C-alpha positions, 0 to 999 in steps of 0.5 A, spaced: 635 029 719 642 029 722 648 025 719 649 019 724 642 021 728 637 016 730 632 022 732 625 021 730 624 027 726 629 033 723 628 038 729 632 034 734 639 035 735 644 031 739 644 033 747 647 032 753 643 034 759 640 030 764 633 030 767 636 033 773 640 039 770 633 040 766 629 041 773 634 046 775 634 050 769 627 050 767 623 053 773 615 052 772 614 057 777 619 063 774 616 061 767 609 062 770 610 068 774 614 071 768 608 070 763 602 072 768 606 079 769 607 080 762 600 078 760 597 083 766 602 089 763 599 088 756 592 087 758 593 094 763 596 098 757 590 096 752 585 098 757 589 105 758 589 105 750 582 104 749 581 110 754 586 114 750 583 113 743 577 117 745 577 124 743 584 124 740 586 128 734 588 124 728 596 124 728 595 122 735 590 116 733 594 114 728 600 113 733 595 110 738 593 105 733 600 103 732 601 102 739 595 098 740 598 093 735 605 093 738 601 091 745 596 086 742 602 083 738 606 082 745 600 080 749 599 074 744 606 072 743 607 071 751 600 067 751 602 063 745 609 061 747 607 062 755 603 056 754 608 051 750 614 053 755 610 053 762 607 047 760 614 043 758 617 046 765 611 044 769 611 036 766 618 036 763 615 032 757 620 028 752 619 033 746 622 026 742 615 022 745 610 028 745 612 031 738 616 026 733 613 029 727 616 036 729 609 040 728 609 043 735 617 044 734 616 048 727 609 052 730 613 054 736 619 056 731 614 060 727 611 063 733 618 065 736 621 069 729 614 072 728 613 075 735 620 077 735 620 080 729 614 084 729 616 089 735 622 091 731 618 092 725 613 096 728 618 100 732 620 102 726 613 103 722 612 108 728 618 111 727 616 112 720 610 115 721 612 120 727 618 123 722 613 124 717 608 127 722 613 132 724 617 134 718 611 133 713 605 134 717 601 137 710 604 131 706 598 125 708 590 125 708 588 126 716 582 122 714 586 116 712 591 116 717 588 111 722 586 106 717 593 107 713 596 105 720 592 099 721 593 097 714 601 098 716 600 093 722 597 088 718 603 088 713 608 088 718 604 082 721 604 078 714 612 080 713 613 077 719 609 071 718 612 070 711 619 070 714 617 065 719 614 060 714 621 060 710 624 054 714 617 050 712 619 051 705 626 049 706 630 055 707 633 054 715 631 049 720 627 050 727 630 045 732 629 044 739 634 048 743 637 047 750 635 045 755 629 042 751 623 047 753 623 051 746 624 051 739 628 056 734 632 057 728 638 052 727 645 056 728 648 051 723 653 052 718 649 049 712 647 054 707 640 055 709 641 056 716 646 061 715 641 065 710 635 064 714 639 067 721 643 072 717 636 074 714 633 074 721 639 079 724 639 083 718 632 085 718 631 086 726 638 090 726 635 094 720 629 096 724 632 098 730 637 102 726 632 106 722 628 107 728 634 110 731 635 115 725 628 117 724 627 118 731 633 122 732 631 127 726 624 127 729 627 129 736 631 135 733 626 137 729 621 138 736 627 141 739 628 146 734 620 148 734 620 149 741 627 153 742 627 156 736 625 163 735 619 162 731 616 158 737 611 163 739 608 162 732 608 155 732 601 150 734 602 147 741 606 140 740 605 137 747 602 131 744 608 130 739 613 131 745 609 125 749 609 121 742 616 122 741 618 120 748 614 114 748 617 112 742 624 113 744 623 109 750 620 103 746 626 104 741 631 104 747 628 097 750 628 094 744 635 095 742 637 093 749 633 087 749 634 084 742 640 087 739 645 082 743 641 076 741 641 079 733 649 080 734 650 073 737 646 069 732 650 073 726 657 071 730 655 064 731 652 062 724 659 066 721 663 063 725 670 059 723 670 054 724 663 052 725 660 053 732 656 047 730 658 040 729 656 036 723 652 032 727 648 038 730 651 039 736 653 045 739 658 047 745 654 048 752 657 055 753 654 056 746 647 053 748 647 057 755 649 064 751 643 063 746 638 061 752 641 067 756 640 072 750 633 069 748 631 071 756 633 078 755 629 079 749 623 076 752 623 082 757 621 086 751 614 084 751 613 086 758 617 093 758 614 095 752 606 096 755 610 100 761 613 105 757 607 107 754 603 107 761 609 111 765 610 116 759 604 119 758 603 126 760 598 125 766 604 121 769 610 126 767 606 132 770 605 129 776 612 127 777 614 134 774 609 139 776 613 145 772 613 141 766 605 142 766 606 150 767 611 150 762 606 147 757 600 151 759 605 157 757 607 154 751 600 152 748 597 159 750 602 163 746 599 162 739 593 165 742 596 171 744 599 172 738 592 172 734 589 177 739 594 182 738 594 181 730 586 182 731 587 188 735 
């Protein structure tokens, strides 16, 4: 409970927002359209992935498994959070009356943290998989790569869920956020709030940083293979280039969408004097900034599937036919070299 508060549950902070202000901010049509576009995009990506998995190589099959886990995560995140947010925007229910015990708020807080961290952690896992596949292609058994990929996806889900459950164990708190339509971690100055906020921020930032480092090394290795003197002796790497293009796109989207929110959380919980008053009140400017950064972060769930859809070889070759001719010439070089050796 907050000091000097008559709220029925621990997830309610003092707010100064009228019903008219909530109507202006919370548009049910925008929220519903946003969710429908995101769900349709992820369903389209899943259908394309289902076709791409047939006849794919072991390395590509492992990468597609990670992509499938990412798209499934984005789809479920939009579905679960969208149902709550759209319902709240449509009827503008009073959260105190509907959820006095804060169970719905705690559930949504766990969901927000879980589906927020999963894309970042999966991006780091995909970058690690591609780094090993490109720089150490013979260090792993190919047959077990797909099973290992699904095990890694499951480990990412378990890790994100474990972090999301920490406030239910006393580390941090989930509270209703401005304008009263969603719940998230508390940007307070109490040790638990600071620890949980920094843990969330550091884990997300570390995932983005690790992705950047490993992807940079992988791209440099591929460039060396394609443009080095031994390029004619190398096996075709068209699929590696395609996967790295998709992975770089996913990393850029995640960085643009999530880094502003992560930096804002860290700055707010470490601010001196504290941004949140002892009674749990934030300034209106801080609440509005949090809402804006959160909305930017949710675009990640819509843009991820389009990165995969648009960065496929079939699409790129239609846009740039010259790349198709160059890829065929590169793929024929190893065959020509082998024939000359035999003769």
